[in-house]
N, C-alpha and C positions, 0 to 999 in steps of 0.2 A: 602663447603667441596671440597677439592682438590682430586687429584688422589691418593696421598700417605698420606697426612695430612689434617688437618682442616685449614691450612694456605694459601692454594691456589697455583697458578702457579709458583711464584717466588721460593718458597721452593721446590716444586715438581721438578723444573728444576735442582736444586742443588742435590737433592736426585737421580735424574736420572743419573747425571754424575757419582755418586758413584756406582750405580747399573750397569752401562755400564762397568765400570772397573772390577767389580766382575764377570760379565757375560763373559768378555774376558778370565779371568782366568779359569772359569768353562769349557768354550769351549775348551781351551787348554788341559785340563786334561781328560775330560770324554766325549767330543763330544755329548752333550745332544740333545735329540729330542725337549725338551721344558724346560724352567726354570720358576718356579712359585715363586712369592713373596707372602708369607702367613702372618698370624698374623695381627697386627694393621696396618702396612704400606701396607699390601696387600689389605686392604679394606678401605683405605683412613682415617685411624684413628691412624696413627703413631704419636709418641711423639717426639717433638724437642724443644730445647731451644736456645736462642741466647746468646753467650758469646763472648766478645771481637770482636764484629762486624762480627761474623760468626755463622752459625747455627750448632748445635750439635745434632744428633739423639740420642735418649735414648734407652737403653737396647740392641736391636739387630735387624738385618734384618734376618727374618726367611725365608730360601730359600730351595726349593726342586728342585734338578736337575733330570729330568726324562730322563733316558738313555735306550739304546737298549741292553745293556749288563751289567753284574755286575762288580764291581771294588773292589779291596782289601782296607781294612780300612787304611793301611799306606799311600796309594796314596791319599785317600780322606782327610786324616789329613794334608798331605802336600799341597793339593789344598786349604784347608781352611786357612792354614797359609799364603799362598801366596795371597789369596783373601783379607785377613785382611791387609797385608802389602800394597796392591794396593791402599787402601784408608787410609793409614797411621795409622792403628790400629793394636793391638796385638791380635792374636787369643787366646781366653780364653780357657784354658784347665783344666784338673783335678788338676794339681799342683797349678794353680792360685786360685782355689776355696778352696783347702785344706790348703793353707797358709793364714795367717791373712793379706790379701792384703789391703793396704790403699784404701779406697773407693773414687772414683770420677766418675762422669758421663762419662768423657772422657775415662778413663781407662777401664770401664766395658762395653763399647759398642763394638760389634763385629758382623761379619756376621756368622750366624749359618746355615751351609749348610749340607743338607742331600741328599743322592742319592737313588733313587728308580727305579727299572726296569719297563719299560712301560708295560711289560707283567703282572705285578702284579696289575695294576690299577683296572682292572675289578673285581679282587678278594679281594679287600680291605674290611676288616670287618667294622662293624658299631661302630667305635670308634669316640669319639667326635673330635679328631684332624683331622680325615679325613672328617667329616661333615663340619668342618670349612674351610678346604682346598677347598672342593667342592663348598661351597656357600659363601666363603669370601676370595678369593685370586685373584691375578692378574698375567696374563701371561706376563713375561718381556722378553722372548726370545722364538722363535720357534713356533710350532703349539699349538693350544688350545687343551690340552689333558683332560681338566676338564670334557668334555662330555663323555669321556671313563670311568670315575669313576662311581660306582653305584649311583643311585638316593637314597641317604640315607634319611630315615625317622626318625625324632627325637624320635618317639615313640619306636624305636628299640635301642636307645642308653642307656646303663645300667646306673642306678643311682649311681653305684659304681664309675663312672668317676667323679661325683661331689664330693664324699667323698675324692677321691685321690687328686683332685685339692686343696681342702680346707686344707688337711693335708700337702701337699707340701708347701703351702703358710705359714702355721704355722711354719713349719720347717725352712723356709727361714727367717721368722721373728726372730727366735732364733739366727740364724747365723749372722744377720745384726743388732742386737740391744745389747746395753750394759747398765747396770744400771747407769753407769757413765754419760750417756746422760741426766739423770734426773737432774743433778747438773750443768753440763757444756757441751756444744755441739758446735762443729765447723760447719761452713757452709756446708762442704761436708757431714758430718754425718746428718745434718738436711735434706739435699736433700735425703740422703739414707732412713731415716725414712719415709719421705713423700712419696717417690716412693714405698716403700713396704707397706705402708698404702693403697696406691692406688691399688696395686696388690691384697691385701687382700679383700678390699671392692668389687672389680670386681669379685673376686672368690666367695664371698658370694652370689652375684646375679646369677652367673653362676650355682652354685650348686642348688639353689632353682628353677630356671627356667628350669633346666634339669629335676628336680623332677616333676614339674608341666607340663612338655612337651611343654613349651612355649619359649624355648631357640632359639635364632637367632644369626647369625654370625655378630654381631655388638655391640660394647660397649654401644653406645648411645641408640640404640633401646632396649637393655636389661634393661638399667636403666629406660627407659620410661615404659616398660612392667611391671617391678617390681613395680613401683609407682602405676600403674593402677590396679594391680591384687593382691598385697601383702595381704591386709586386708582380702579379700575374700578367697584366696587360702591357706593362712597360718594363720588361726585365733589363733592357739595355740602360734605361735611365736609372733604374733602381740601383744598379751597380755604382753609379757615380753620385746620385743625389737621393739616397735612400730615405732621408727624413723629410722629403717634400710634403707628404700628407700632414705631418705634425705642424709645420710652419703654416700650411694652408688652414688647418683647424684653428691655430692660434689667432690668425688674422680674420678668419670667419667669425670667431667669437667676438673679436673687436668690432667687426662690421655690425653685428646684431646688437651688441651692447658696448659701445665705445669705452675703452679704458686707456687713458693716456699715461698710465703708470707702467706701460709695457717695458719690460727689461730688454736690453741689448738691441734697441730699435735701430741704432746706427749700423751695428754689425749686420742686422737683418737686411738693411738696405742693400749692402754689398752682396749678401747671400742670395737675396731674391733676384738681384741683377744677374748674378752668375747662373742661377737656376733657370731664369728665363732664357738666357743665352744658350744653355744646353738643350732646352726644349725646342728652341728655334732651330738649332742644328739638326735635331731629330726630325722635326716636321719638314724641313727643307730637303733632307736626305730622302725621306719617304716619298716626297713629291717629285724631285728632280733626279734621284739616284746619284747625286753628287755629294760627297762627304767633305765637310769643311774641317781642315786641320786646326784652324785658328780663326780669330775674328776677322782678319783680312780676307781670308778665303770666303767666309760666310757673307761678308759685305759684297764681294764680287759675284758670288753665286746668285744672291738676291737681285743684284743689279743687272746681271748679264743673262740669267737663265730663268729666274722665277717668273718674270713678267709673262712668259709664254703660257703660264697656267693661271696667273692671278686675275687679270682682267677678262680672260676668256671665260672663266666661271661666272663672272658678273654678267657678261653679255649673254651667255647661255641661259641664265636664269631670268634675267630682267626681260629679255625679249623672246624667251621660250624657243630658242633655236637649238635644234638637235643635229643638224647637218654639219659634220666636222669641216668640210670644205668651206662652207659659208661662214662658219665660226672663224676659221683661220683668215678668211678674207676681211671680215668685219672688225676683228679685234684690234688691228693696228689703227683703224680709223677711230675706234673708241679711245685708244691711248692718246692719239694726237688731239682729239677733242678735249680730253682732260687737261692736257698741257696748255691748250689755247684758253680754256676757261680759267685755269690757274693764272696765266699771264694777264688775262683781263682783270682778275681780282686784284692783282698786284698794281696794275695801272690805275684802277679806280681808287686805290688807297694811297698810292705814293705819287701818282702822276708821272711815273717813270716807266719806260719800257724795258722789260727784262727779256732779252733774246735767248739766253742760254737754254731754256727748256726745249727750244726747237732744234738744238744740236743733236738730240736723240729723241725725236718725237714719238717713237714707238714704245718708249719706256715711260709709264705714267709718273707724275711728280712724286707720289709717295714711295715708289721704288727707287727714287734718287735720294729722297729724304731718309728712308729707313737705313740704308747702308751707312750714311753719315752718322745717324743716331748710334748705331752699333759701335763705331770707332770712337765717337765722342765719349759715350758712357763707359766703355771699357778702358779708356785712356786714364781714367781717374783711379789712382791707387788708394789703398786703405789709409795711408798716412797723409792724404791730401795732395800729394805730388802728382804731376801729370806725366804720362808716358809721351814723350815728345814726338816720337815717330808715329804713333797711332793717332795722336791729336792732329798732327799735320796732314796725315793721309785722309782724314775726313773732309779736307778741303776739296779733294777731287770730286766728291759727290755733292757737297753742299753748294758749291758754286754753280752747279747745274740747275739749281732751283732758287737761288737767292743772290743778291748783290755781293760780290766778293769783297772781303776786307782782309788784306794780307796781314795787317797789324795783329789781328786776333791770333794768328798762328805763330808769328814771330815772337810774340810776348807770352804765348801759352795762356791766353786770357780766358779762363773758364767762364767768368761772369759775362763777358761780352759775347762769347760763343753761345752761352745759354740763351741770351736775348735774341741773337741773330737766328739761331736754329728755331727758337720758339715762335718768332714772327713768321718764318717760312712755314712751319708746321701749321700754324693757325690760319695763314692765308689759304692753305689747302683744306684744313679740317672744317673751317666755318662755312665752306661751300656745301658741305654734307652731300657730296656727289656720290659717295659709295657708302 
């Protein structure tokens, strides 16, 4: 295992050249105290492929610039754009995700740079992303500030984080899949399906190990731990999806050393979708004590009941509130605030006012989006046909967070649904509120 990937020194040296250029741009704009490389590349598990005698990193470089003062978003966006250009890449922004951009590994790679004030490090809440920064990142410039972060205990990371990761992955699977792939698929779209299969498999492991409190900041170690503990820790799931560790290992191997000759990748897409659904049923039942008999039930439980736990955990950790009465009082205000910020984002981008999020302001936008995602993705049959009832039921939830388009449902138009859902998902996701 090398410093940035599983390929060793030669590839690491090439990656270092790119990181040095990115650091130069960051230093120019925000004069950081430290720069951290997080995610897969930050712990020696980054993904790369070779094409035309050159290496190509996959997905992104996740980078945190630690600064001594705050900087405005327009400056940070300008910095990100210049950092991307410094390595001959295009900074991926909201418009890129909202449009049906032709997929390719080369086009979709970018440096994802965030800025955080050093004074905030000691006060960071127990969220999984900060746990992974603390225990799975590399300092690529300046002082080692990791020791200034709290010593996070996995016991204190809420299980709602695993739920959110799984739902985010299911949402991305909708956005990056077409029923047409089942009949004919080009090499770039094959790579797309395999890469998102890998993300989904890894997230299944993450969610379960977070629940069992055995989560660690390493793809490889997570796959090994799941293989060792799955049958004992999750006997209910083992009865229905006994080979989960095998498919997790298959796609963990792909993550570390990408192999686009993976067999049965289309079948795996449906298998991983189903496995994620079963894990979601398990997690929701353990939290709410409500058992979903089918996908309709699960969508309703998430929308009508899970919100009581979901944002409450965020408020509790973010603002370090322990008083249950105060939490119960503040959580609805947090939910309403998320809806208002979401509406503002839509207005800024479309110049149209969407009132529907206010119809139920105490349910945050993502808990309206996620039930829609479940019904959309499970409406797709293996032969490419659409379950009409399930597809149309998703309208109940999606119209709460995006402009309604009845023709999508009457025509069972997956492609238009994929675009509409993806736009709504990205309106929320690009705010990085949670």
